[in-house]
C-alpha positions as MATLAB code, in Angstrom:
seq = 'XXXXXXXXXXXXXXXXXXXXXXXXXXXXXXXXXXXXXXXXXXXXXXXXXXXXXXXXXXXXXXXXXXXXXXXXXXXXXXXXXXXXXXXXXXXXXXXXXXXXXXXXXXXXXXXXXXXXXXXXXXXXXXXXXXXXXXXXXXXXXXXXXXXXXXXXXXXXXXXXXXXXXXXXXXXXXXXXXXXXXXXXXXXXXXXXXXXXXXXXXXXXXXXXXXXXXXXXXXXXXXXXXXXXXXXXXXXXXXXXXXXXXXXXXXXXXXXXXXXXXXXXXXXXXXX';
ca = [
      67.741   46.205    5.941;
      65.180   46.392    4.876;
      66.015   42.651    3.111;
      66.295   41.468    6.718;
      63.628   43.399    7.960;
      61.156   41.645    5.492;
      62.742   38.401    5.779;
      61.958   38.606    9.629;
      58.273   39.232    8.974;
      58.069   35.918    6.498;
      60.246   34.021    9.183;
      56.917   35.166   11.709;
      54.085   34.903    9.270;
      55.321   31.190    8.615;
      55.722   30.704   11.891;
      52.384   31.642   12.589;
      50.953   29.566    9.921;
      52.941   25.997   11.188;
      51.812   27.362   14.841;
      48.032   27.256   13.607;
      48.632   24.149   12.204;
      49.425   22.091   15.002;
      46.251   23.948   17.086;
      44.217   22.554   13.975;
      45.901   18.967   13.681;
      45.686   18.497   17.286;
      41.542   19.924   17.621;
      40.872   17.184   14.852;
      42.833   13.996   16.552;
      41.031   14.930   20.211;
      38.199   14.921   18.138;
      38.198   11.903   16.237;
      39.237   10.303   19.213;
      35.932   11.563   20.655;
      33.720   10.499   18.188;
      36.129    6.933   18.272;
      34.761    6.232   22.038;
      31.648    7.431   21.410;
      31.059    5.069   18.262;
      32.769    2.285   20.638;
      30.124    3.333   23.708;
      27.313    2.930   20.440;
      28.524   -0.374   19.215;
      29.055   -1.772   23.062;
      25.093   -0.376   23.901;
      23.915   -1.907   21.039;
      25.722   -5.829   21.151;
      24.454   -5.396   24.608;
      21.532   -4.971   23.970;
      21.424   -7.650   21.156;
      22.951   -9.895   23.976;
      20.478   -8.701   26.809;
      17.211   -9.904   23.887;
      19.115  -12.751   22.626;
      18.681  -14.434   25.818;
      15.178  -13.154   26.233;
      13.497  -13.915   23.178;
       9.817  -14.014   22.303;
       8.636  -16.831   20.565;
       4.754  -17.208   19.219;
       3.228  -20.579   20.051;
       4.005  -23.298   17.300;
       3.216  -26.678   18.687;
       2.423  -27.679   22.030;
       3.538  -30.590   24.186;
       0.904  -32.819   25.154;
       0.482  -36.351   26.371;
      -2.825  -36.606   24.442;
      -3.652  -37.384   21.260;
      -4.874  -34.149   19.971;
      -3.264  -31.452   16.774;
      -4.991  -28.677   15.791;
      -6.277  -27.576   12.191;
      -5.603  -23.935   11.119;
      -6.948  -21.965    8.216;
      -5.366  -18.036    7.165;
      -8.327  -16.404    5.387;
      -6.612  -13.292    3.277;
      -7.756  -12.707   -0.119;
     -10.827  -15.363   -1.996;
     -14.036  -16.907   -0.629;
     -14.927  -19.134   -3.264;
     -13.594  -22.394   -1.072;
     -15.142  -21.071    2.801;
     -18.455  -22.580    2.100;
     -16.764  -26.432    0.873;
     -14.252  -26.438    3.749;
     -17.421  -25.833    6.309;
     -19.235  -28.251    4.837;
     -16.090  -31.444    4.954;
     -14.989  -30.674    8.495;
     -19.036  -30.946    9.655;
     -18.645  -34.328    8.003;
     -15.670  -34.990    9.920;
     -17.713  -33.603   12.465;
     -14.055  -31.105   13.416;
     -13.393  -27.548   14.341;
     -10.987  -26.010   13.379;
      -9.085  -22.506   13.323;
      -9.779  -19.894   10.743;
      -7.324  -16.634   10.836;
      -9.077  -13.587    9.601;
      -7.380  -10.565    7.729;
     -10.163   -7.469    9.075;
     -10.123   -6.516    5.449;
     -11.768   -9.616    4.179;
     -13.756   -9.989    7.438;
     -15.704   -6.216    6.586;
     -15.898   -7.618    2.573;
     -17.004  -11.503    3.806;
     -18.890  -10.995    7.089;
     -21.851  -13.498    6.036;
     -18.606  -16.073    5.454;
     -17.355  -14.919    9.087;
     -20.598  -15.915   10.778;
     -20.975  -18.992    8.207;
     -17.560  -20.706    9.990;
     -18.268  -18.727   13.703;
     -21.937  -20.362   13.822;
     -20.647  -23.239   12.641;
     -18.694  -24.286   16.038;
     -14.980  -23.003   14.360;
     -13.133  -20.476   16.179;
     -12.614  -17.009   13.800;
      -9.295  -15.445   15.119;
      -7.249  -12.008   13.322;
      -4.567  -12.663   10.966;
      -4.430   -8.460   11.088;
      -6.321   -6.213    9.752;
      -4.493   -5.412    6.475;
      -1.804   -8.063    6.195;
       0.891   -5.684    6.452;
       4.286   -6.519    7.621;
       4.626   -6.167   11.543;
       8.099   -5.898   11.369;
       7.579   -2.777   10.358;
       4.977   -1.221   12.403;
       5.636    0.660   15.789;
       4.389   -1.966   18.656;
       1.908    0.764   19.137;
       0.160    0.271   15.756;
       0.293   -3.194   16.010;
      -1.809   -2.507   19.080;
      -4.298   -0.566   16.560;
      -4.107   -2.834   13.741;
      -4.913   -6.170   15.738;
      -7.848   -3.624   17.739;
      -9.294   -2.559   14.633;
      -9.529   -6.383   13.152;
     -10.921   -7.673   16.797;
     -12.948   -5.236   16.691;
     -14.459   -6.103   12.811;
     -14.092   -9.703   13.598;
     -16.197   -9.246   16.277;
     -18.959   -7.525   15.015;
     -19.946  -10.864   12.583;
     -19.696  -13.246   15.236;
     -19.884  -11.254   18.714;
     -16.493  -12.594   19.809;
     -13.344  -10.806   20.187;
     -10.540  -12.382   19.337;
      -7.719  -13.962   21.367;
      -5.750  -15.416   18.894;
      -3.386  -13.999   16.244;
      -1.646  -15.346   13.460;
       1.428  -12.833   12.194;
       0.790  -11.988    8.678;
       3.610  -13.746    6.627;
       4.410  -15.234   10.019;
       6.831  -12.600   10.800;
       7.750  -11.674   14.455;
       9.825  -10.174   16.543;
      10.532   -9.699   19.724;
       8.388   -6.282   19.505;
       5.817   -7.798   17.314;
       5.029  -10.662   20.453;
       5.379   -8.738   23.473;
       2.850   -5.731   21.830;
       0.430   -8.658   21.532;
       0.698  -10.150   24.668;
       0.189   -6.710   25.984;
      -3.313   -6.574   24.705;
      -3.831  -10.870   26.431;
      -3.680  -12.393   22.993;
      -1.358  -15.084   22.332;
       0.536  -15.622   18.497;
       0.237  -18.624   16.704;
       2.547  -20.314   14.381;
       2.530  -23.694   13.096;
       4.906  -26.263   13.126;
       3.226  -28.608   10.399;
       2.852  -26.290    7.194;
       0.669  -27.702    4.159;
       2.129  -25.346    1.748;
      -1.501  -25.620   -0.471;
      -0.726  -21.805   -1.323;
       2.192  -23.046   -3.972;
      -0.896  -25.266   -5.210;
       0.573  -28.572   -5.137;
      -1.641  -31.642   -6.269;
      -3.402  -32.976   -3.380;
      -1.646  -36.214   -3.001;
       1.395  -33.926   -1.563;
      -0.519  -31.819    0.448;
      -2.172  -34.599    2.295;
       2.175  -36.259    2.225;
       3.468  -33.364    3.360;
       1.336  -33.051    6.841;
       0.729  -36.858    6.944;
       4.804  -37.227    7.363;
       5.357  -34.308    9.785;
       1.913  -34.624   12.396;
       2.384  -35.137   15.831;
       0.839  -35.326   19.595;
       0.175  -31.445   19.763;
       1.376  -30.285   16.133;
      -0.522  -26.816   14.584;
      -1.041  -27.601   10.779;
      -1.497  -24.915    8.731;
      -3.816  -24.808    5.188;
      -4.897  -21.606    3.569;
      -9.144  -20.785    2.993;
      -8.666  -19.857   -0.544;
      -5.947  -22.116   -1.747;
      -6.715  -24.407   -5.532;
      -6.547  -28.125   -3.609;
      -7.264  -27.710   -0.246;
     -10.611  -28.632   -0.738;
      -9.537  -32.321   -2.173;
      -7.240  -32.368    0.140;
      -8.957  -31.728    3.368;
     -10.665  -35.411    3.457;
      -7.658  -37.697    2.772;
      -5.663  -35.622    6.072;
      -8.325  -35.839    8.027;
      -9.387  -39.371    7.228;
      -5.423  -39.780    8.132;
      -5.810  -37.937   11.167;
      -8.654  -40.568   12.623;
      -7.122  -43.640   11.152;
      -4.095  -43.066   13.827;
      -5.922  -42.158   16.599;
      -5.827  -37.633   16.462;
      -8.185  -36.114   17.647;
      -8.658  -32.616   16.072;
      -9.400  -29.997   17.681;
      -9.620  -25.702   17.482;
      -6.042  -23.693   18.932;
      -7.454  -22.741   21.781;
      -8.414  -25.455   23.594;
      -4.679  -27.208   22.845;
      -2.314  -24.981   24.103;
      -2.252  -23.354   27.972;
      -2.421  -20.176   28.282;
      -1.104  -20.019   31.643;
       1.492  -21.591   34.102;
       3.600  -22.635   30.398;
       6.939  -21.858   28.982;
       7.771  -21.264   25.594;
      11.711  -23.448   23.903;
      13.739  -22.047   21.645;
      11.622  -24.353   19.422;
       8.468  -22.661   20.135;
       6.456  -25.804   21.330;
       5.250  -24.864   25.024;
       5.277  -26.332   27.539;
       2.866  -26.541   30.502;
       4.843  -25.160   33.763;
       6.190  -27.786   35.650;
       4.338  -28.016   39.209;
       7.208  -27.718   42.507;
];
């Protein structure tokens, strides 16, 4: 009898274990389903957001659609300052006005050069405050950085920048939206001289010559090794081809415009 009693107790014990195991399995399965559902919802929402954004991608201005034989020269000023005055002198020789995008740190370090650029009639615009990667910053951080850069430039020129070139040419939707929320226009380029790679003057000139078209924005740097040597040939080619070189602020449309998927800015069609 004692043996039968112990067997009954053992049977009840193992039945209880089995029921607990089944209950735990059901709970785990339900939780797994809920987690899978939540994960699926997150994936769906992310895909929906990506799809929405891809239909409204924010782009800077790379070039301009125009019937006028106009182009713009731009120079990024972020590091050295050895050639700034030489560039001013060369541009003056050809009676050309350009756009210089200056980093705030550079402007504070070389305020006399910033003022000289402005006094020579060139546009002095923003290239950020510290040359950070804007894609890694929040919209508020971008606004604060651009504001600080603008203040440093305005301290030397008396004029607050209205254009900006993002550091490294990097941007995404939130970067462009933050910049335009300030009433500023972000500017890229469609003709890259690649002067920063220290190509010789002939190679730099050929790159610009081969890619130039009405409405082009050309990228140079103020401290590249062979830019002062290449610039006269570039300007002479532009003059021979009948181009007028204007600052970017005079080339672009400030209102009633559209930008296509390549970054080309078009005037809005009148209805």
